[in-house]
VOPAGU-2260 file (C-alpha; in pm, 1 decimal, decimal comma):
REM VOPAGU-2260
SITE   aa  ch    i         X         Y         Z
SITE  MET   A    0       1,8     -10,1      -7,7
SITE  SER   A    1     273,1     251,4      85,0
SITE  SER   A    2     438,2     160,3    -256,4
SITE  GLU   A    3     131,5     271,0    -433,0
SITE  LYS   A    4     136,4     610,1    -250,4
SITE  GLU   A    5     515,3     646,9    -330,8
SITE  SER   A    6     473,7     590,2    -704,5
SITE  SER   A    7     181,4     816,3    -732,9
SITE  SER   A    8     345,9    1105,1    -549,9
SITE  ASN   A    9     642,5    1056,0    -753,6
SITE  SER   A   10     451,8    1062,3   -1070,7
SITE  THR   A   11     345,0    1435,1    -999,8
SITE  VAL   A   12     700,9    1555,5    -915,4
SITE  LYS   A   13     861,0    1731,1   -1211,5
SITE  PRO   A   14    1202,2    1626,4   -1282,7
SITE  LYS   A   15    1488,7    1863,0   -1198,6
SITE  LEU   A   16    1646,5    2020,3   -1514,2
SITE  ARG   A   17    2019,1    1995,9   -1521,5
SITE  CYS   A   18    2228,8    2214,9   -1758,4
SITE  SER   A   19    2569,1    2045,2   -1689,6
SITE  LYS   A   20    2550,3    1796,9   -1989,7
SITE  TYR   A   21    2503,9    2105,9   -2203,7
SITE  PHE   A   22    2787,3    2286,0   -2031,8
SITE  ASP   A   23    3016,2    1984,2   -2088,5
SITE  ALA   A   24    2931,0    1953,0   -2451,9
SITE  LEU   A   25    3007,5    2320,9   -2511,8
SITE  TRP   A   26    3327,6    2287,7   -2306,4
SITE  PHE   A   27    3425,0    1976,1   -2511,4
SITE  CYS   A   28    3342,8    2174,0   -2835,1
SITE  TYR   A   29    3581,5    2445,8   -2758,0
SITE  SER   A   30    3867,2    2186,7   -2670,4
SITE  PRO   A   31    4169,5    2164,5   -2908,9
SITE  VAL   A   32    4096,5    1791,8   -2962,3
SITE  HIS   A   33    3738,9    1856,9   -3094,3
SITE  GLN   A   34    3850,2    2168,0   -3313,2
SITE  MET   A   35    4133,9    1975,3   -3476,4
SITE  GLN   A   36    3897,8    1693,3   -3546,5
SITE  GLN   A   37    3653,0    1930,0   -3708,6
SITE  TYR   A   38    3933,8    2088,5   -3892,4
SITE  TYR   A   39    4095,3    1770,6   -4039,6
SITE  ARG   A   40    3728,5    1628,9   -4135,7
SITE  LEU   A   41    3578,9    1951,1   -4265,2
SITE  GLY   A   42    3852,4    2188,4   -4315,2
SITE  VAL   A   43    3712,5    2458,7   -4084,0
SITE  LEU   A   44    3691,1    2515,5   -3703,2
SITE  ASP   A   45    3382,5    2442,1   -3530,9
SITE  ASN   A   46    3202,3    2771,7   -3397,2
SITE  CYS   A   47    2989,2    2572,8   -3141,2
SITE  THR   A   48    2676,2    2772,4   -3215,4
SITE  ASP   A   49    2429,5    2491,1   -3156,2
SITE  LYS   A   50    2601,0    2396,8   -2838,0
SITE  PHE   A   51    2596,9    2749,0   -2702,7
SITE  LYS   A   52    2214,1    2772,7   -2801,0
SITE  ALA   A   53    2151,4    2448,2   -2624,2
SITE  LEU   A   54    2301,6    2565,1   -2307,4
SITE  PHE   A   55    2144,7    2907,1   -2335,9
SITE  ASP   A   56    1801,9    2758,4   -2367,2
SITE  CYS   A   57    1867,1    2519,5   -2082,2
SITE  LEU   A   58    1958,8    2820,8   -1844,5
SITE  MET   A   59    1663,8    3030,3   -1977,2
SITE  LEU   A   60    1431,2    2741,3   -1893,5
SITE  LYS   A   61    1603,0    2692,6   -1544,7
SITE  THR   A   62    1577,5    3062,6   -1441,0
SITE  ARG   A   63    1209,8    3109,8   -1577,1
SITE  THR   A   64     949,6    3160,1   -1306,2
SITE  ASN   A   65     681,8    2905,7   -1251,2
SITE  SER   A   66     397,9    3118,4   -1388,7
SITE  ALA   A   67     575,3    3218,5   -1704,3
SITE  SER   A   68     661,7    2839,3   -1769,7
SITE  ASP   A   69     304,6    2732,8   -1678,0
SITE  LYS   A   70     170,6    2983,4   -1930,1
SITE  ASN   A   71     408,8    2879,2   -2192,9
SITE  THR   A   72     311,1    2518,6   -2151,3
SITE  GLU   A   73     -37,5    2604,6   -2183,3
SITE  LEU   A   74      20,1    2771,3   -2506,0
SITE  GLU   A   75     228,0    2479,5   -2628,3
SITE  LEU   A   76     -53,1    2237,2   -2557,5
SITE  LYS   A   77    -322,3    2451,1   -2729,2
SITE  ASP   A   78    -130,3    2435,3   -3043,9
């Protein structure tokens, strides 16, 4: 019986958003190893724009207030 209560209470808890994986991806993107791989394969250095945007979006979502995120979620559900 107690396991049923725990599972129902866990389903309503939102998972905590972590941006560390996006930071790590950006950090690796700027590393000399990755830059030399890209230069060898493509002939140009990687500007890491997509990794930076992903980190920026994660940080924006993390710092958003609850009311603003609830409104945006409602708008997304309507579409």
